[in-house]
LOLO-876637 format. One record per residue: residue number from 1; y, z, x of N, C-alpha, C, CB in turn; residue in one letter; chain. Coordinates in nm, 3 decimals. Glycine has a CB too. Layout:
% residues N
<NUM; <Y; Z; X>; <Y; Z; X>; <Y; Z; X>; <Y; Z; X>; 'a'; 'A'>
...
This chain:
% residues 85
<1; <-3.054; -9.316; -14.442>; <-2.945; -9.369; -14.522>; <-2.862; -9.462; -14.433>; <-2.858; -9.254; -14.582>; 'x'; 'A'>
<2; <-2.837; -9.581; -14.484>; <-2.758; -9.678; -14.408>; <-2.609; -9.647; -14.423>; <-2.788; -9.822; -14.456>; 'x'; 'A'>
<3; <-2.528; -9.708; -14.339>; <-2.384; -9.692; -14.351>; <-2.334; -9.743; -14.487>; <-2.312; -9.766; -14.237>; 'x'; 'A'>
<4; <-2.393; -9.853; -14.534>; <-2.353; -9.908; -14.664>; <-2.388; -9.810; -14.777>; <-2.422; -10.044; -14.689>; 'x'; 'A'>
<5; <-2.505; -9.746; -14.768>; <-2.544; -9.645; -14.868>; <-2.445; -9.529; -14.865>; <-2.688; -9.594; -14.841>; 'x'; 'A'>
<6; <-2.412; -9.484; -14.746>; <-2.319; -9.372; -14.730>; <-2.184; -9.407; -14.793>; <-2.301; -9.338; -14.579>; 'x'; 'A'>
<7; <-2.133; -9.528; -14.765>; <-2.003; -9.569; -14.819>; <-2.007; -9.579; -14.972>; <-1.961; -9.704; -14.760>; 'x'; 'A'>
<8; <-2.117; -9.627; -15.025>; <-2.128; -9.638; -15.171>; <-2.137; -9.500; -15.235>; <-2.249; -9.722; -15.210>; 'x'; 'A'>
<9; <-2.217; -9.411; -15.178>; <-2.226; -9.275; -15.232>; <-2.092; -9.203; -15.226>; <-2.331; -9.194; -15.156>; 'x'; 'A'>
<10; <-2.010; -9.239; -15.129>; <-1.877; -9.181; -15.116>; <-1.791; -9.210; -15.240>; <-1.808; -9.236; -14.990>; 'x'; 'A'>
<11; <-1.820; -9.320; -15.308>; <-1.746; -9.359; -15.428>; <-1.804; -9.301; -15.555>; <-1.742; -9.509; -15.439>; 'x'; 'A'>
<12; <-1.917; -9.231; -15.545>; <-1.990; -9.190; -15.666>; <-1.991; -9.040; -15.690>; <-2.129; -9.239; -15.658>; 'x'; 'A'>
<13; <-1.886; -8.972; -15.652>; <-1.875; -8.829; -15.682>; <-1.840; -8.807; -15.829>; <-1.769; -8.763; -15.591>; 'x'; 'A'>
<14; <-1.788; -8.910; -15.893>; <-1.756; -8.908; -16.035>; <-1.817; -9.033; -16.097>; <-1.601; -8.901; -16.061>; 'x'; 'A'>
<15; <-1.842; -9.030; -16.227>; <-1.898; -9.147; -16.295>; <-1.801; -9.264; -16.277>; <-1.923; -9.117; -16.448>; 'x'; 'A'>
<16; <-1.854; -9.374; -16.223>; <-1.771; -9.490; -16.189>; <-1.835; -9.618; -16.242>; <-1.751; -9.499; -16.036>; 'x'; 'A'>
<17; <-1.758; -9.697; -16.319>; <-1.811; -9.824; -16.369>; <-1.836; -9.925; -16.257>; <-1.714; -9.883; -16.471>; 'x'; 'A'>
<18; <-1.929; -10.015; -16.281>; <-1.965; -10.118; -16.184>; <-1.842; -10.198; -16.140>; <-2.069; -10.213; -16.245>; 'x'; 'A'>
<19; <-1.756; -10.236; -16.234>; <-1.639; -10.318; -16.200>; <-1.545; -10.247; -16.103>; <-1.562; -10.355; -16.327>; 'x'; 'A'>
<20; <-1.534; -10.116; -16.114>; <-1.451; -10.039; -16.022>; <-1.517; -10.034; -15.884>; <-1.426; -9.895; -16.076>; 'x'; 'A'>
<21; <-1.650; -10.020; -15.883>; <-1.721; -10.020; -15.755>; <-1.704; -10.154; -15.684>; <-1.870; -9.991; -15.777>; 'x'; 'A'>
<22; <-1.701; -10.263; -15.761>; <-1.677; -10.395; -15.701>; <-1.543; -10.397; -15.629>; <-1.681; -10.505; -15.808>; 'x'; 'A'>
<23; <-1.440; -10.345; -15.695>; <-1.306; -10.342; -15.636>; <-1.302; -10.255; -15.511>; <-1.204; -10.292; -15.739>; 'x'; 'A'>
<24; <-1.361; -10.137; -15.519>; <-1.353; -10.041; -15.409>; <-1.437; -10.080; -15.289>; <-1.395; -9.905; -15.457>; 'x'; 'A'>
<25; <-1.553; -10.143; -15.313>; <-1.642; -10.176; -15.202>; <-1.616; -10.315; -15.145>; <-1.785; -10.165; -15.245>; 'x'; 'A'>
<26; <-1.566; -10.406; -15.228>; <-1.546; -10.543; -15.184>; <-1.675; -10.622; -15.169>; <-1.472; -10.543; -15.054>; 'x'; 'A'>
<27; <-1.787; -10.566; -15.214>; <-1.915; -10.635; -15.205>; <-1.927; -10.741; -15.315>; <-2.031; -10.534; -15.216>; 'x'; 'A'>
<28; <-2.004; -10.847; -15.289>; <-2.033; -10.943; -15.396>; <-2.116; -10.873; -15.505>; <-2.110; -11.067; -15.340>; 'x'; 'A'>
<29; <-2.100; -10.915; -15.631>; <-2.171; -10.847; -15.741>; <-2.322; -10.836; -15.721>; <-2.145; -10.920; -15.869>; 'x'; 'A'>
<30; <-2.387; -10.942; -15.678>; <-2.533; -10.937; -15.661>; <-2.573; -10.838; -15.553>; <-2.588; -11.077; -15.628>; 'x'; 'A'>
<31; <-2.496; -10.832; -15.445>; <-2.527; -10.739; -15.335>; <-2.506; -10.595; -15.379>; <-2.441; -10.770; -15.212>; 'x'; 'A'>
<32; <-2.397; -10.570; -15.451>; <-2.371; -10.434; -15.500>; <-2.480; -10.390; -15.596>; <-2.233; -10.426; -15.568>; 'x'; 'A'>
<33; <-2.520; -10.479; -15.687>; <-2.624; -10.444; -15.782>; <-2.757; -10.416; -15.711>; <-2.642; -10.556; -15.885>; 'x'; 'A'>
<34; <-2.788; -10.494; -15.610>; <-2.912; -10.472; -15.534>; <-2.908; -10.338; -15.461>; <-2.935; -10.585; -15.434>; 'x'; 'A'>
<35; <-2.793; -10.306; -15.403>; <-2.780; -10.178; -15.331>; <-2.791; -10.061; -15.428>; <-2.646; -10.172; -15.255>; 'x'; 'A'>
<36; <-2.727; -10.072; -15.544>; <-2.738; -9.966; -15.645>; <-2.883; -9.951; -15.691>; <-2.646; -9.996; -15.765>; 'x'; 'A'>
<37; <-2.953; -10.062; -15.708>; <-3.093; -10.057; -15.747>; <-3.178; -9.982; -15.645>; <-3.148; -10.197; -15.766>; 'x'; 'A'>
<38; <-3.154; -10.007; -15.517>; <-3.228; -9.935; -15.411>; <-3.199; -9.785; -15.416>; <-3.192; -9.992; -15.272>; 'x'; 'A'>
<39; <-3.073; -9.750; -15.437>; <-3.036; -9.608; -15.445>; <-3.095; -9.542; -15.570>; <-2.883; -9.592; -15.444>; 'x'; 'A'>
<40; <-3.102; -9.616; -15.679>; <-3.165; -9.565; -15.800>; <-3.314; -9.541; -15.777>; <-3.145; -9.662; -15.918>; 'x'; 'A'>
<41; <-3.381; -9.635; -15.711>; <-3.524; -9.620; -15.680>; <-3.551; -9.496; -15.596>; <-3.576; -9.744; -15.607>; 'x'; 'A'>
<42; <-3.458; -9.465; -15.506>; <-3.472; -9.349; -15.418>; <-3.431; -9.219; -15.486>; <-3.390; -9.369; -15.293>; 'x'; 'A'>
<43; <-3.375; -9.227; -15.606>; <-3.331; -9.108; -15.678>; <-3.198; -9.053; -15.628>; <-3.435; -9.001; -15.666>; 'x'; 'A'>
<44; <-3.121; -9.134; -15.557>; <-2.994; -9.089; -15.501>; <-2.876; -9.115; -15.595>; <-2.970; -9.156; -15.369>; 'x'; 'A'>
<45; <-2.899; -9.196; -15.697>; <-2.795; -9.234; -15.792>; <-2.854; -9.229; -15.932>; <-2.737; -9.375; -15.760>; 'x'; 'A'>
<46; <-2.768; -9.202; -16.029>; <-2.803; -9.208; -16.172>; <-2.716; -9.316; -16.234>; <-2.782; -9.068; -16.244>; 'x'; 'A'>
<47; <-2.765; -9.374; -16.346>; <-2.677; -9.470; -16.412>; <-2.672; -9.447; -16.562>; <-2.723; -9.611; -16.383>; 'x'; 'A'>
<48; <-2.559; -9.490; -16.619>; <-2.522; -9.457; -16.756>; <-2.479; -9.584; -16.830>; <-2.409; -9.351; -16.759>; 'x'; 'A'>
<49; <-2.531; -9.597; -16.954>; <-2.494; -9.709; -17.039>; <-2.532; -9.674; -17.181>; <-2.562; -9.841; -16.993>; 'x'; 'A'>
<50; <-2.460; -9.703; -17.282>; <-2.338; -9.783; -17.291>; <-2.211; -9.702; -17.268>; <-2.332; -9.850; -17.424>; 'x'; 'A'>
<51; <-2.225; -9.572; -17.252>; <-2.107; -9.487; -17.227>; <-2.140; -9.392; -17.113>; <-2.065; -9.407; -17.357>; 'x'; 'A'>
<52; <-2.039; -9.325; -17.057>; <-2.061; -9.238; -16.941>; <-2.142; -9.112; -16.970>; <-1.930; -9.199; -16.885>; 'x'; 'A'>
<53; <-2.180; -9.089; -17.095>; <-2.258; -8.970; -17.129>; <-2.406; -9.000; -17.155>; <-2.199; -8.905; -17.250>; 'x'; 'A'>
<54; <-2.443; -9.127; -17.156>; <-2.581; -9.164; -17.188>; <-2.652; -9.212; -17.062>; <-2.584; -9.273; -17.298>; 'x'; 'A'>
<55; <-2.731; -9.122; -17.004>; <-2.803; -9.156; -16.881>; <-2.929; -9.235; -16.915>; <-2.839; -9.028; -16.800>; 'x'; 'A'>
<56; <-2.955; -9.338; -16.838>; <-3.075; -9.419; -16.855>; <-3.174; -9.388; -16.743>; <-3.040; -9.569; -16.856>; 'x'; 'A'>
<57; <-3.300; -9.391; -16.777>; <-3.404; -9.381; -16.676>; <-3.410; -9.516; -16.605>; <-3.545; -9.341; -16.738>; 'x'; 'A'>
<58; <-3.424; -9.515; -16.474>; <-3.427; -9.640; -16.399>; <-3.557; -9.715; -16.423>; <-3.408; -9.614; -16.249>; 'x'; 'A'>
<59; <-3.544; -9.838; -16.469>; <-3.656; -9.930; -16.484>; <-3.609; -10.064; -16.430>; <-3.704; -9.941; -16.635>; 'x'; 'A'>
<60; <-3.673; -10.116; -16.327>; <-3.628; -10.242; -16.266>; <-3.612; -10.356; -16.366>; <-3.725; -10.283; -16.159>; 'x'; 'A'>
<61; <-3.696; -10.362; -16.468>; <-3.689; -10.473; -16.563>; <-3.562; -10.469; -16.648>; <-3.809; -10.471; -16.654>; 'x'; 'A'>
<62; <-3.516; -10.353; -16.688>; <-3.394; -10.345; -16.769>; <-3.269; -10.335; -16.684>; <-3.402; -10.226; -16.863>; 'x'; 'A'>
<63; <-3.283; -10.289; -16.560>; <-3.166; -10.271; -16.474>; <-3.097; -10.405; -16.446>; <-3.207; -10.205; -16.342>; 'x'; 'A'>
<64; <-3.174; -10.511; -16.430>; <-3.114; -10.642; -16.404>; <-3.018; -10.685; -16.513>; <-3.222; -10.745; -16.388>; 'x'; 'A'>
<65; <-3.051; -10.654; -16.637>; <-2.967; -10.694; -16.750>; <-2.849; -10.599; -16.772>; <-3.050; -10.702; -16.877>; 'x'; 'A'>
<66; <-2.867; -10.472; -16.739>; <-2.764; -10.371; -16.768>; <-2.681; -10.330; -16.648>; <-2.829; -10.250; -16.826>; 'x'; 'A'>
<67; <-2.729; -10.359; -16.530>; <-2.668; -10.306; -16.407>; <-2.519; -10.330; -16.394>; <-2.735; -10.363; -16.291>; 'x'; 'A'>
<68; <-2.472; -10.446; -16.435>; <-2.330; -10.479; -16.418>; <-2.242; -10.423; -16.529>; <-2.312; -10.629; -16.411>; 'x'; 'A'>
<69; <-2.303; -10.372; -16.635>; <-2.227; -10.312; -16.745>; <-2.230; -10.159; -16.741>; <-2.282; -10.360; -16.879>; 'x'; 'A'>
<70; <-2.307; -10.105; -16.649>; <-2.330; -9.961; -16.644>; <-2.226; -9.890; -16.556>; <-2.470; -9.932; -16.592>; 'x'; 'A'>
<71; <-2.230; -9.757; -16.564>; <-2.152; -9.670; -16.476>; <-2.250; -9.591; -16.391>; <-2.056; -9.574; -16.557>; 'x'; 'A'>
<72; <-2.205; -9.540; -16.278>; <-2.293; -9.477; -16.180>; <-2.237; -9.344; -16.131>; <-2.315; -9.570; -16.061>; 'x'; 'A'>
<73; <-2.330; -9.258; -16.088>; <-2.295; -9.127; -16.036>; <-2.400; -9.087; -15.934>; <-2.284; -9.021; -16.150>; 'x'; 'A'>
<74; <-2.357; -9.031; -15.823>; <-2.453; -8.980; -15.724>; <-2.531; -8.864; -15.784>; <-2.380; -8.936; -15.592>; 'x'; 'A'>
<75; <-2.660; -8.861; -15.759>; <-2.743; -8.749; -15.805>; <-2.723; -8.631; -15.711>; <-2.895; -8.790; -15.810>; 'x'; 'A'>
<76; <-2.778; -8.518; -15.747>; <-2.769; -8.399; -15.661>; <-2.829; -8.431; -15.524>; <-2.843; -8.277; -15.725>; 'x'; 'A'>
<77; <-2.945; -8.496; -15.522>; <-3.009; -8.534; -15.395>; <-2.921; -8.631; -15.317>; <-3.146; -8.597; -15.421>; 'x'; 'A'>
<78; <-2.859; -8.725; -15.387>; <-2.769; -8.819; -15.320>; <-2.650; -8.749; -15.256>; <-2.721; -8.923; -15.419>; 'x'; 'A'>
<79; <-2.593; -8.654; -15.328>; <-2.479; -8.578; -15.273>; <-2.522; -8.494; -15.152>; <-2.418; -8.486; -15.382>; 'x'; 'A'>
<80; <-2.641; -8.434; -15.161>; <-2.690; -8.355; -15.047>; <-2.708; -8.442; -14.923>; <-2.823; -8.287; -15.082>; 'x'; 'A'>
<81; <-2.769; -8.559; -14.942>; <-2.789; -8.649; -14.828>; <-2.655; -8.700; -14.775>; <-2.878; -8.767; -14.866>; 'x'; 'A'>
<82; <-2.563; -8.729; -14.865>; <-2.431; -8.777; -14.823>; <-2.357; -8.670; -14.743>; <-2.348; -8.818; -14.945>; 'x'; 'A'>
<83; <-2.365; -8.546; -14.787>; <-2.289; -8.438; -14.722>; <-2.355; -8.383; -14.597>; <-2.270; -8.326; -14.818>; 'x'; 'A'>
<84; <-2.482; -8.411; -14.576>; <-2.548; -8.358; -14.456>; <-2.562; -8.463; -14.347>; <-2.686; -8.302; -14.490>; 'x'; 'A'>
<85; <-2.508; -8.578; -14.369>; <-2.514; -8.684; -14.268>; <-2.413; -8.661; -14.160>; <-2.492; -8.820; -14.331>; 'x'; 'A'>
């Protein structure tokens, strides 16, 4: 896990919209979306759209269109890796 991954997971203990993650991380939108995509591929993050109760299965083809409108939450595995670092 990179330092950037660790910092992002630190913000995902609760369901958090993409726009809030932009504010908290200060990352450019494309970079944040790419980092979230990598964490989703690894199973460390879950994402929700159109509301915080509807979890989507990660598919790279749909993530590009929905990623900036979605909300995110660290998965159990993501929290374990974050807390054991």
